[in-house]
C-alpha positions as a Python dict, from the first residue, in 0.01 Angstrom:
ca = {
    (1, 'M'): (0, 0, 0),
    (2, 'C'): (-55, 108, 359),
    (3, 'I'): (-21, -227, 444),
    (4, 'R'): (241, -300, 222),
    (5, 'D'): (446, 21, 408),
    (6, 'R'): (303, -153, 722),
    (7, 'D'): (519, -521, 638),
    (8, 'R'): (841, -248, 500),
    (9, 'R'): (789, -73, 858),
    (10, 'A'): (800, -407, 1061),
    (11, 'E'): (1068, -565, 857),
    (12, 'E'): (1305, -270, 893),
    (13, 'V'): (1159, -270, 1257),
    (14, 'I'): (1269, -639, 1295),
    (15, 'Q'): (1561, -587, 1076),
    (16, 'Q'): (1659, -308, 1367),
    (17, 'E'): (1611, -466, 1692),
    (18, 'K'): (1781, -781, 1529),
    (19, 'K'): (2129, -555, 1460),
    (20, 'T'): (2055, -388, 1811),
    (21, 'L'): (2024, -774, 1962),
    (22, 'K'): (2309, -916, 1740),
    (23, 'D'): (2517, -520, 1898),
    (24, 'C'): (2405, -578, 2259),
    (25, 'L'): (2499, -989, 2252),
    (26, 'E'): (2867, -904, 2054),
    (27, 'Q'): (2914, -675, 2306),
    (28, 'A'): (2822, -914, 2625),
    (29, 'M'): (3063, -1155, 2483),
    (30, 'K'): (3341, -859, 2428),
    (31, 'T'): (3275, -764, 2784),
    (32, 'H'): (3283, -1166, 2917),
    (33, 'E'): (3605, -1227, 2709),
    (34, 'D'): (3808, -912, 2855),
    (35, 'K'): (3650, -1006, 3227),
    (36, 'Y'): (3807, -1387, 3180),
    (37, 'S'): (4095, -1293, 2968),
    (38, 'K'): (4215, -1076, 3290),
    (39, 'E'): (4099, -1315, 3502),
    (40, 'I'): (4264, -1616, 3291),
    (41, 'V'): (4611, -1368, 3321),
    (42, 'D'): (4505, -1351, 3680),
    (43, 'L'): (4546, -1733, 3776),
    (44, 'N'): (4832, -1781, 3506),
    (45, 'D'): (5030, -1529, 3714),
    (46, 'K'): (4912, -1670, 4026),
    (47, 'Y'): (5047, -1991, 3897),
    (48, 'G'): (5339, -1887, 3822),
    (49, 'L'): (5401, -1743, 4128),
    (50, 'I'): (5345, -2098, 4328),
    (51, 'I'): (5546, -2258, 4054),
    (52, 'K'): (5847, -2037, 4168),
    (53, 'E'): (5782, -2062, 4568),
    (54, 'K'): (5774, -2506, 4497),
    (55, 'D'): (6056, -2477, 4308),
    (56, 'K'): (6262, -2257, 4555),
    (57, 'L'): (6088, -2481, 4861),
    (58, 'I'): (6243, -2806, 4676),
    (59, 'G'): (6573, -2623, 4651),
    (60, 'E'): (6579, -2522, 5036),
    (61, 'M'): (6456, -2889, 5099),
    (62, 'Q'): (6703, -3034, 4890),
    (63, 'S'): (6987, -2781, 5063),
    (64, 'S'): (6871, -2943, 5380),
    (65, 'F'): (6895, -3316, 5292),
    (66, 'E'): (7236, -3249, 5110),
    (67, 'Q'): (7345, -3085, 5486),
    (68, 'T'): (7173, -3352, 5718),
    (69, 'E'): (7366, -3619, 5444),
    (70, 'R'): (7696, -3430, 5496),
    (71, 'K'): (7658, -3433, 5846),
    (72, 'N'): (7496, -3843, 5879),
    (73, 'L'): (7860, -3931, 5696),
    (74, 'E'): (8069, -3701, 5937),
    (75, 'L'): (7838, -3866, 6207),
    (76, 'L'): (7921, -4186, 6051),
    (77, 'E'): (8322, -4163, 6073),
    (78, 'N'): (8350, -4030, 6414),
    (79, 'V'): (8153, -4364, 6529),
    (80, 'S'): (8375, -4524, 6319),
    (81, 'E'): (8693, -4369, 6493),
    (82, 'S'): (8587, -4451, 6849),
    (83, 'Q'): (8476, -4715, 6799),
    (84, 'R'): (8848, -4783, 6691),
    (85, 'Q'): (8988, -4615, 6966),
    (86, 'L'): (8768, -4846, 7177),
    (87, 'R'): (8905, -5212, 7006),
    (88, 'N'): (9253, -5035, 7078),
    (89, 'C'): (9189, -4953, 7441),
    (90, 'A'): (9056, -5284, 7542),
    (91, 'S'): (9349, -5459, 7334),
    (92, 'E'): (9576, -5201, 7567),
    (93, 'K'): (9332, -5299, 7877),
    (94, 'L'): (9408, -5699, 7813),
    (95, 'K'): (9771, -5584, 7765),
    (96, 'L'): (9803, -5460, 8109),
    (97, 'E'): (9602, -5684, 8254),
    (98, 'K'): (9864, -6008, 8123),
    (99, 'L'): (10161, -5770, 8263),
    (100, 'Y'): (9998, -5727, 8560),
    (101, 'R'): (9937, -6112, 8635),
    (102, 'D'): (10306, -6175, 8509),
    (103, 'M'): (10445, -5915, 8723),
    (104, 'Q'): (10197, -6041, 9055),
    (105, 'D'): (10297, -6410, 8953),
    (106, 'E'): (10664, -6305, 8957),
    (107, 'L'): (10563, -6132, 9347),
    (108, 'D'): (10452, -6476, 9379),
    (109, 'D'): (10764, -6645, 9324),
    (110, 'N'): (10988, -6405, 9463),
    (111, 'K'): (10806, -6398, 9786),
    (112, 'A'): (10807, -6792, 9794),
    (113, 'V'): (11217, -6776, 9709),
    (114, 'S'): (11261, -6598, 10020),
    (115, 'Y'): (11065, -6703, 10244),
    (116, 'T'): (11192, -7073, 10190),
    (117, 'H'): (11536, -6891, 10193),
    (118, 'L'): (11460, -6756, 10523),
    (119, 'T'): (11328, -7025, 10657),
    (120, 'L'): (11606, -7330, 10578),
    (121, 'P'): (11869, -7429, 10827),
    (122, 'T'): (12199, -7337, 10722),
    (123, 'I'): (12467, -7608, 10770),
}
C-alpha cells in the first residue's frame, strides 16, 4: 500500500503542478494579452491622429492650390489686358507716325510753294 499511496500522492502532486502551470500560463497569456491589447489601442489612437493630421494637411494643400490657381488666372487676365493695351498703343503710335509724316509732307509742300512764289518774278 505504501507504493500505491506514494503513486497516488505523486499523481496528485503531478496534477497539482499541471494545474499550477496551467494557471501560470493562463495568467501570463492574460497579462500579455492585456499589454498587447493596450498597445494595439494606443497604436490605433496614434494612427487615427495621423490620419486626421494627414487629412488636415491635404485640405490645406488643396486650399493653397485653389488660391494659387485663382491668382494665376487673375495674372493671366492681367497679362492679356496688358497685351491688348500694348497692341492698342502700337496701333495708335503707327497712326500718329503716319499723321506726322503727312503733316511733314504738307509742311514741305507749303515751304516749296512759298519759296517758288517768292522767287518768281512778277511781270
